[in-house]
A tleap script that builds the chain and sets N, CA, C and O, in Angstrom:
source leaprc.protein.ff14SB
mol = sequence {
  NGLY ARG LEU GLY LEU PRO ARG GLU ARG LYS
  GLY SER PRO ARG ARG GLU GLY GLY VAL TRP
  PHE ARG VAL ASN VAL GLY ARG GLU ASN HIE
  ALA ASP PRO ARG TRP LEU VAL PRO MET ILE
  CYS ARG ARG GLY ARG ILE ALA LYS GLU ALA
  ILE GLY ARG ILE GLU ILE ARG SER GLY GLU
  THR ARG PHE GLU ILE ALA PRO ARG ALA ALA
  ALA ARG PHE GLU SER TRP ALA ARG ARG PRO
  ASP ARG LYS ASP PRO HIE LEU ARG PHE GLU
  PRO LEU GLY PRO ARG CALA
}
set mol.1.N position { 0.740 -1.025 -0.017 }
set mol.1.CA position { -0.052 -0.034 -0.025 }
set mol.1.C position { 0.791 1.209 0.071 }
set mol.1.O position { 2.016 1.117 0.153 }
set mol.2.N position { 0.162 2.382 0.064 }
set mol.2.CA position { 0.891 3.667 0.020 }
set mol.2.C position { 1.937 3.981 1.124 }
set mol.2.O position { 2.912 4.711 0.946 }
set mol.3.N position { 1.637 3.368 2.247 }
set mol.3.CA position { 2.454 3.648 3.396 }
set mol.3.C position { 3.387 2.530 3.629 }
set mol.3.O position { 3.882 2.376 4.746 }
set mol.4.N position { 3.643 1.791 2.713 }
set mol.4.CA position { 4.539 0.634 2.846 }
set mol.4.C position { 3.962 -0.668 3.503 }
set mol.4.O position { 4.660 -1.668 3.669 }
set mol.5.N position { 2.686 -0.594 3.854 }
set mol.5.CA position { 2.053 -1.807 4.515 }
set mol.5.C position { 1.528 -2.587 3.525 }
set mol.5.O position { 1.128 -2.086 2.474 }
set mol.6.N position { 1.479 -3.916 3.775 }
set mol.6.CA position { 0.964 -4.823 2.720 }
set mol.6.C position { -0.494 -4.657 2.604 }
set mol.6.O position { -1.207 -4.438 3.584 }
set mol.7.N position { -0.947 -4.767 1.353 }
set mol.7.CA position { -2.237 -4.568 1.197 }
set mol.7.C position { -3.205 -5.916 1.570 }
set mol.7.O position { -2.795 -7.059 1.367 }
set mol.8.N position { -4.319 -5.675 2.045 }
set mol.8.CA position { -5.058 -6.955 2.526 }
set mol.8.C position { -5.801 -7.415 1.198 }
set mol.8.O position { -6.562 -6.656 0.598 }
set mol.9.N position { -5.559 -8.559 0.831 }
set mol.9.CA position { -6.288 -9.344 -0.265 }
set mol.9.C position { -7.410 -9.914 0.275 }
set mol.9.O position { -7.422 -10.344 1.428 }
set mol.10.N position { -8.511 -9.961 -0.581 }
set mol.10.CA position { -9.692 -10.771 -0.166 }
set mol.10.C position { -9.184 -12.240 0.028 }
set mol.10.O position { -8.435 -12.781 -0.786 }
set mol.11.N position { -9.641 -12.838 1.152 }
set mol.11.CA position { -9.186 -14.114 1.562 }
set mol.11.C position { -7.801 -14.305 2.088 }
set mol.11.O position { -7.247 -15.402 2.160 }
set mol.12.N position { -7.256 -13.116 2.467 }
set mol.12.CA position { -5.924 -13.268 2.895 }
set mol.12.C position { -5.927 -13.711 4.446 }
set mol.12.O position { -6.888 -13.549 5.198 }
set mol.13.N position { -4.710 -14.290 4.796 }
set mol.13.CA position { -4.733 -14.808 6.193 }
set mol.13.C position { -5.030 -13.748 7.209 }
set mol.13.O position { -5.690 -14.063 8.199 }
set mol.14.N position { -4.607 -12.531 7.057 }
set mol.14.CA position { -4.751 -11.360 7.918 }
set mol.14.C position { -6.293 -11.227 8.118 }
set mol.14.O position { -6.670 -11.024 9.273 }
set mol.15.N position { -7.175 -11.312 7.185 }
set mol.15.CA position { -8.656 -11.193 7.314 }
set mol.15.C position { -9.344 -12.299 7.825 }
set mol.15.O position { -10.357 -12.132 8.505 }
set mol.16.N position { -8.852 -13.540 7.542 }
set mol.16.CA position { -9.542 -14.786 7.867 }
set mol.16.C position { -9.153 -15.339 9.186 }
set mol.16.O position { -9.886 -16.185 9.699 }
set mol.17.N position { -7.958 -14.907 9.852 }
set mol.17.CA position { -7.382 -15.509 10.965 }
set mol.17.C position { -6.971 -16.995 10.721 }
set mol.17.O position { -7.588 -18.026 10.989 }
set mol.18.N position { -5.591 -16.785 10.057 }
set mol.18.CA position { -4.839 -17.813 9.602 }
set mol.18.C position { -4.593 -18.955 10.622 }
set mol.18.O position { -4.899 -18.841 11.809 }
set mol.19.N position { -3.993 -20.122 10.060 }
set mol.19.CA position { -3.610 -21.339 10.865 }
set mol.19.C position { -2.032 -21.172 10.901 }
set mol.19.O position { -1.398 -20.995 9.861 }
set mol.20.N position { -1.443 -21.235 12.122 }
set mol.20.CA position { -0.097 -21.156 12.323 }
set mol.20.C position { 0.738 -22.339 12.301 }
set mol.20.O position { 0.346 -23.357 12.872 }
set mol.21.N position { 1.939 -22.303 11.650 }
set mol.21.CA position { 2.886 -23.406 11.631 }
set mol.21.C position { 4.316 -22.938 12.033 }
set mol.21.O position { 4.620 -21.746 12.044 }
set mol.22.N position { 5.134 -23.888 12.346 }
set mol.22.CA position { 6.461 -23.546 12.649 }
set mol.22.C position { 7.396 -24.539 11.870 }
set mol.22.O position { 7.148 -25.687 11.500 }
set mol.23.N position { 8.617 -23.738 11.709 }
set mol.23.CA position { 9.785 -24.679 10.829 }
set mol.23.C position { 10.807 -24.302 11.796 }
set mol.23.O position { 10.788 -23.253 12.440 }
set mol.24.N position { 11.838 -25.344 11.878 }
set mol.24.CA position { 12.867 -25.463 12.669 }
set mol.24.C position { 14.104 -24.710 12.242 }
set mol.24.O position { 15.230 -25.196 12.349 }
set mol.25.N position { 13.852 -23.473 11.741 }
set mol.25.CA position { 14.992 -22.439 11.417 }
set mol.25.C position { 14.669 -21.001 11.846 }
set mol.25.O position { 13.606 -20.402 11.679 }
set mol.26.N position { 15.678 -20.611 12.372 }
set mol.26.CA position { 15.253 -19.072 12.852 }
set mol.26.C position { 16.580 -18.180 12.752 }
set mol.26.O position { 17.495 -18.441 11.971 }
set mol.27.N position { 16.577 -17.160 13.586 }
set mol.27.CA position { 17.660 -16.208 13.453 }
set mol.27.C position { 19.047 -16.848 13.591 }
set mol.27.O position { 20.008 -16.456 12.929 }
set mol.28.N position { 19.109 -17.793 14.431 }
set mol.28.CA position { 20.508 -18.476 14.777 }
set mol.28.C position { 20.903 -19.065 13.372 }
set mol.28.O position { 22.106 -19.148 13.128 }
set mol.29.N position { 20.000 -19.478 12.435 }
set mol.29.CA position { 20.303 -20.033 11.203 }
set mol.29.C position { 20.251 -19.122 10.003 }
set mol.29.O position { 20.227 -19.537 8.845 }
set mol.30.N position { 20.233 -17.701 10.399 }
set mol.30.CA position { 20.178 -16.686 9.426 }
set mol.30.C position { 18.790 -16.738 8.484 }
set mol.30.O position { 18.826 -16.427 7.293 }
set mol.31.N position { 17.674 -17.130 9.102 }
set mol.31.CA position { 16.414 -17.152 8.506 }
set mol.31.C position { 16.232 -15.830 7.877 }
set mol.31.O position { 16.638 -14.810 8.435 }
set mol.32.N position { 15.571 -15.811 6.612 }
set mol.32.CA position { 15.457 -14.515 6.184 }
set mol.32.C position { 14.223 -14.721 5.202 }
set mol.32.O position { 14.270 -15.693 4.449 }
set mol.33.N position { 13.196 -13.928 5.161 }
set mol.33.CA position { 11.932 -13.877 4.472 }
set mol.33.C position { 12.150 -14.084 2.797 }
set mol.33.O position { 11.343 -14.664 2.070 }
set mol.34.N position { 13.293 -13.540 2.406 }
set mol.34.CA position { 13.528 -13.817 0.872 }
set mol.34.C position { 13.663 -15.142 0.621 }
set mol.34.O position { 13.208 -15.534 -0.453 }
set mol.35.N position { 14.235 -16.025 1.430 }
set mol.35.CA position { 14.333 -17.398 0.930 }
set mol.35.C position { 13.162 -18.256 1.685 }
set mol.35.O position { 12.672 -19.243 1.137 }
set mol.36.N position { 12.757 -17.821 2.952 }
set mol.36.CA position { 11.656 -18.477 3.629 }
set mol.36.C position { 10.405 -18.555 2.797 }
set mol.36.O position { 9.846 -19.644 2.675 }
set mol.37.N position { 9.947 -17.521 2.239 }
set mol.37.CA position { 8.726 -17.465 1.561 }
set mol.37.C position { 8.696 -18.374 0.352 }
set mol.37.O position { 7.744 -19.142 0.213 }
set mol.38.N position { 9.746 -18.332 -0.588 }
set mol.38.CA position { 9.813 -19.363 -1.552 }
set mol.38.C position { 9.850 -20.824 -1.214 }
set mol.38.O position { 9.311 -21.694 -1.898 }
set mol.39.N position { 10.569 -21.044 -0.033 }
set mol.39.CA position { 10.675 -22.326 0.489 }
set mol.39.C position { 9.488 -22.803 1.013 }
set mol.39.O position { 9.237 -23.998 0.859 }
set mol.40.N position { 8.534 -21.926 1.742 }
set mol.40.CA position { 7.244 -22.300 2.308 }
set mol.40.C position { 6.283 -22.731 1.167 }
set mol.40.O position { 5.604 -23.757 1.195 }
set mol.41.N position { 6.309 -21.749 0.078 }
set mol.41.CA position { 5.568 -22.139 -1.002 }
set mol.41.C position { 5.953 -23.439 -1.624 }
set mol.41.O position { 5.060 -24.240 -1.903 }
set mol.42.N position { 7.118 -23.699 -1.850 }
set mol.42.CA position { 7.500 -24.875 -2.630 }
set mol.42.C position { 7.158 -26.064 -1.649 }
set mol.42.O position { 6.430 -26.960 -2.076 }
set mol.43.N position { 7.592 -26.116 -0.490 }
set mol.43.CA position { 7.229 -27.236 0.533 }
set mol.43.C position { 5.741 -27.535 0.540 }
set mol.43.O position { 5.278 -28.667 0.406 }
set mol.44.N position { 5.067 -26.483 0.699 }
set mol.44.CA position { 3.568 -26.682 0.911 }
set mol.44.C position { 2.731 -26.565 -0.243 }
set mol.44.O position { 1.504 -26.556 -0.144 }
set mol.45.N position { 3.418 -26.462 -1.478 }
set mol.45.CA position { 2.628 -26.175 -2.713 }
set mol.45.C position { 1.480 -25.272 -2.584 }
set mol.45.O position { 0.321 -25.584 -2.859 }
set mol.46.N position { 1.871 -24.138 -2.151 }
set mol.46.CA position { 0.842 -22.893 -2.046 }
set mol.46.C position { 1.342 -21.531 -2.797 }
set mol.46.O position { 2.507 -21.328 -3.139 }
set mol.47.N position { 0.369 -20.737 -2.969 }
set mol.47.CA position { 0.881 -19.429 -3.479 }
set mol.47.C position { 1.332 -18.533 -2.358 }
set mol.47.O position { 0.948 -18.656 -1.195 }
set mol.48.N position { 2.120 -17.684 -2.763 }
set mol.48.CA position { 2.724 -16.827 -1.552 }
set mol.48.C position { 1.633 -15.933 -1.001 }
set mol.48.O position { 1.812 -15.420 0.104 }
set mol.49.N position { 0.405 -15.679 -1.745 }
set mol.49.CA position { -0.762 -14.980 -1.160 }
set mol.49.C position { -1.242 -15.675 0.061 }
set mol.49.O position { -1.791 -15.026 0.952 }
set mol.50.N position { -1.077 -16.892 0.150 }
set mol.50.CA position { -1.764 -17.679 1.214 }
set mol.50.C position { -0.691 -17.564 2.614 }
set mol.50.O position { -0.993 -17.980 3.732 }
set mol.51.N position { 0.364 -17.027 2.323 }
set mol.51.CA position { 1.093 -16.831 3.690 }
set mol.51.C position { 0.823 -15.310 4.302 }
set mol.51.O position { 0.920 -14.281 3.633 }
set mol.52.N position { 0.496 -15.369 5.578 }
set mol.52.CA position { 0.158 -14.230 6.307 }
set mol.52.C position { 1.396 -13.862 7.047 }
set mol.52.O position { 2.467 -13.912 6.443 }
set mol.53.N position { 1.354 -13.488 8.326 }
set mol.53.CA position { 2.458 -13.008 9.220 }
set mol.53.C position { 3.527 -14.104 9.364 }
set mol.53.O position { 3.274 -15.299 9.520 }
set mol.54.N position { 4.750 -13.558 9.293 }
set mol.54.CA position { 5.899 -14.490 9.634 }
set mol.54.C position { 6.645 -13.839 10.740 }
set mol.54.O position { 6.993 -12.658 10.703 }
set mol.55.N position { 6.911 -14.765 11.862 }
set mol.55.CA position { 7.607 -14.420 13.039 }
set mol.55.C position { 8.882 -15.108 13.033 }
set mol.55.O position { 8.804 -16.331 13.150 }
set mol.56.N position { 10.148 -14.557 12.913 }
set mol.56.CA position { 11.375 -15.171 12.961 }
set mol.56.C position { 11.971 -15.002 14.377 }
set mol.56.O position { 12.241 -13.905 14.865 }
set mol.57.N position { 12.148 -16.173 14.980 }
set mol.57.CA position { 12.546 -16.137 16.364 }
set mol.57.C position { 13.998 -16.806 16.431 }
set mol.57.O position { 14.502 -17.228 15.391 }
set mol.58.N position { 14.610 -16.893 17.545 }
set mol.58.CA position { 15.982 -17.351 17.661 }
set mol.58.C position { 16.130 -18.633 16.912 }
set mol.58.O position { 16.914 -18.712 15.966 }
set mol.59.N position { 15.383 -19.661 17.316 }
set mol.59.CA position { 15.684 -21.058 16.853 }
set mol.59.C position { 14.512 -21.593 15.972 }
set mol.59.O position { 14.568 -22.752 15.562 }
set mol.60.N position { 13.522 -20.843 15.686 }
set mol.60.CA position { 12.426 -21.277 14.738 }
set mol.60.C position { 11.671 -20.020 14.147 }
set mol.60.O position { 11.730 -18.918 14.693 }
set mol.61.N position { 11.004 -20.251 13.063 }
set mol.61.CA position { 10.274 -19.463 12.455 }
set mol.61.C position { 8.757 -19.833 12.375 }
set mol.61.O position { 8.394 -20.867 11.813 }
set mol.62.N position { 7.894 -18.969 12.946 }
set mol.62.CA position { 6.519 -19.275 12.857 }
set mol.62.C position { 5.793 -18.546 11.840 }
set mol.62.O position { 6.119 -17.379 11.623 }
set mol.63.N position { 4.831 -19.094 11.173 }
set mol.63.CA position { 4.167 -18.352 9.954 }
set mol.63.C position { 2.734 -18.713 9.918 }
set mol.63.O position { 2.397 -19.795 10.397 }
set mol.64.N position { 1.919 -17.977 9.438 }
set mol.64.CA position { 0.519 -18.009 9.297 }
set mol.64.C position { 0.191 -18.455 7.862 }
set mol.64.O position { 0.878 -17.997 6.950 }
set mol.65.N position { -0.907 -19.400 7.567 }
set mol.65.CA position { -1.362 -19.799 6.270 }
set mol.65.C position { -2.685 -19.673 6.397 }
set mol.65.O position { -3.252 -19.968 7.449 }
set mol.66.N position { -3.423 -19.147 5.165 }
set mol.66.CA position { -4.780 -18.992 5.128 }
set mol.66.C position { -5.454 -20.252 5.346 }
set mol.66.O position { -4.940 -21.291 4.930 }
set mol.67.N position { -6.629 -20.254 6.000 }
set mol.67.CA position { -7.216 -21.436 6.458 }
set mol.67.C position { -7.658 -22.327 5.112 }
set mol.67.O position { -7.750 -23.552 5.179 }
set mol.68.N position { -7.882 -21.692 4.066 }
set mol.68.CA position { -8.371 -22.443 2.806 }
set mol.68.C position { -7.188 -23.151 2.365 }
set mol.68.O position { -7.380 -24.100 1.606 }
set mol.69.N position { -5.964 -22.860 2.707 }
set mol.69.CA position { -4.892 -23.493 2.200 }
set mol.69.C position { -4.032 -24.329 3.201 }
set mol.69.O position { -3.019 -24.926 2.836 }
set mol.70.N position { -4.504 -24.336 4.509 }
set mol.70.CA position { -3.693 -24.884 5.644 }
set mol.70.C position { -3.614 -26.410 5.448 }
set mol.70.O position { -2.547 -27.021 5.514 }
set mol.71.N position { -4.778 -26.977 5.208 }
set mol.71.CA position { -4.591 -28.599 5.096 }
set mol.71.C position { -3.792 -29.060 4.118 }
set mol.71.O position { -3.067 -30.037 4.306 }
set mol.72.N position { -3.844 -28.325 2.823 }
set mol.72.CA position { -3.019 -28.813 1.850 }
set mol.72.C position { -1.524 -28.517 2.132 }
set mol.72.O position { -0.665 -29.321 1.768 }
set mol.73.N position { -1.209 -27.381 2.773 }
set mol.73.CA position { 0.053 -27.047 3.183 }
set mol.73.C position { 0.503 -28.024 4.117 }
set mol.73.O position { 1.613 -28.521 3.930 }
set mol.74.N position { -0.258 -28.417 5.198 }
set mol.74.CA position { 0.303 -29.364 6.219 }
set mol.74.C position { 0.494 -30.789 5.505 }
set mol.74.O position { 1.442 -31.472 5.892 }
set mol.75.N position { -0.238 -31.227 4.613 }
set mol.75.CA position { -0.150 -32.426 3.951 }
set mol.75.C position { 1.177 -32.515 3.200 }
set mol.75.O position { 1.985 -33.428 3.370 }
set mol.76.N position { 1.341 -31.473 2.340 }
set mol.76.CA position { 2.673 -31.491 1.618 }
set mol.76.C position { 3.961 -31.090 2.379 }
set mol.76.O position { 5.047 -31.586 2.079 }
set mol.77.N position { 3.821 -30.225 3.324 }
set mol.77.CA position { 5.187 -29.903 4.185 }
set mol.77.C position { 5.605 -30.954 5.166 }
set mol.77.O position { 6.764 -30.970 5.580 }
set mol.78.N position { 4.718 -31.832 5.558 }
set mol.78.CA position { 5.201 -32.836 6.461 }
set mol.78.C position { 5.992 -33.899 5.584 }
set mol.78.O position { 6.722 -34.701 6.166 }
set mol.79.N position { 5.884 -33.924 4.382 }
set mol.79.CA position { 6.649 -34.991 3.583 }
set mol.79.C position { 8.122 -34.752 3.637 }
set mol.79.O position { 8.524 -33.591 3.722 }
set mol.80.N position { 8.993 -35.788 3.594 }
set mol.80.CA position { 10.460 -35.494 3.587 }
set mol.80.C position { 10.776 -34.785 2.244 }
set mol.80.O position { 10.091 -34.972 1.239 }
set mol.81.N position { 11.802 -33.998 2.280 }
set mol.81.CA position { 12.313 -33.191 1.160 }
set mol.81.C position { 13.802 -33.427 0.954 }
set mol.81.O position { 14.566 -33.225 1.898 }
set mol.82.N position { 14.237 -33.821 -0.165 }
set mol.82.CA position { 15.541 -34.033 -0.521 }
set mol.82.C position { 16.309 -32.807 -0.496 }
set mol.82.O position { 17.447 -32.772 -0.029 }
set mol.83.N position { 15.721 -31.805 -0.983 }
set mol.83.CA position { 16.392 -30.498 -1.097 }
set mol.83.C position { 16.667 -29.945 0.308 }
set mol.83.O position { 17.798 -29.518 0.538 }
set mol.84.N position { 15.755 -29.918 1.242 }
set mol.84.CA position { 15.978 -29.418 2.623 }
set mol.84.C position { 15.559 -30.645 3.676 }
set mol.84.O position { 14.523 -30.573 4.338 }
set mol.85.N position { 16.375 -31.654 3.752 }
set mol.85.CA position { 15.988 -32.662 4.565 }
set mol.85.C position { 15.901 -32.353 6.094 }
set mol.85.O position { 15.207 -33.020 6.862 }
set mol.86.N position { 16.686 -31.255 6.483 }
set mol.86.CA position { 16.771 -30.938 7.838 }
set mol.86.C position { 15.590 -29.949 8.265 }
set mol.86.O position { 15.469 -29.640 9.451 }
set mol.87.N position { 14.836 -29.519 7.417 }
set mol.87.CA position { 13.576 -28.586 7.767 }
set mol.87.C position { 12.316 -29.511 8.213 }
set mol.87.O position { 11.865 -30.428 7.526 }
set mol.88.N position { 11.865 -29.139 9.391 }
set mol.88.CA position { 10.698 -29.798 9.795 }
set mol.88.C position { 9.555 -28.953 10.033 }
set mol.88.O position { 9.743 -27.993 10.780 }
set mol.89.N position { 8.447 -29.116 9.561 }
set mol.89.CA position { 7.274 -28.288 9.645 }
set mol.89.C position { 6.416 -28.839 10.687 }
set mol.89.O position { 6.346 -30.059 10.838 }
set mol.90.N position { 5.716 -27.978 11.463 }
set mol.90.CA position { 4.599 -28.563 12.548 }
set mol.90.C position { 3.724 -27.513 12.596 }
set mol.90.O position { 4.082 -26.335 12.590 }
set mol.91.N position { 2.281 -27.997 12.656 }
set mol.91.CA position { 1.161 -27.034 12.883 }
set mol.91.C position { 1.166 -26.520 14.337 }
set mol.91.O position { 1.561 -27.220 15.270 }
set mol.92.N position { 0.722 -25.305 14.476 }
set mol.92.CA position { 0.647 -24.838 15.768 }
set mol.92.C position { -0.782 -24.412 16.136 }
set mol.92.O position { -1.110 -24.081 17.276 }
set mol.93.N position { -1.588 -24.448 15.099 }
set mol.93.CA position { -3.196 -24.100 15.440 }
set mol.93.C position { -3.519 -22.686 14.985 }
set mol.93.O position { -2.775 -21.957 14.330 }
set mol.94.N position { -4.742 -22.407 15.431 }
set mol.94.CA position { -5.339 -21.130 14.925 }
set mol.94.C position { -4.436 -19.900 15.340 }
set mol.94.O position { -4.180 -19.057 14.480 }
set mol.95.N position { -3.974 -19.772 16.542 }
set mol.95.CA position { -2.928 -18.728 17.036 }
set mol.95.C position { -2.057 -19.116 18.007 }
set mol.95.O position { -2.424 -19.553 19.098 }
set mol.96.N position { -0.667 -18.952 17.598 }
set mol.96.CA position { 0.284 -19.402 18.492 }
set mol.96.C position { 0.802 -18.315 19.283 }
set mol.96.O position { 1.662 -18.528 20.138 }
savepdb mol mol.pdb
quit
């Protein structure tokens, strides 16, 4: 938006109250939204518009997924991945 704030899209996690997940990478591992967002999309087979807030903590990153995409994300993200075998995704529920 005009003030540098993200625009709310219809059906965005911000408006719907998203489902929270965690991944076991954080500030200690130099987590950065520039690679986290594409990785979340790839692992969960979702569009980046389905991602809401991202909270990078010291040892983990918590992120919000739109309810309409949460079940699909959880199903795909829990599968082992040869490209990033060390990353583990877990659901946290409606609000962590």
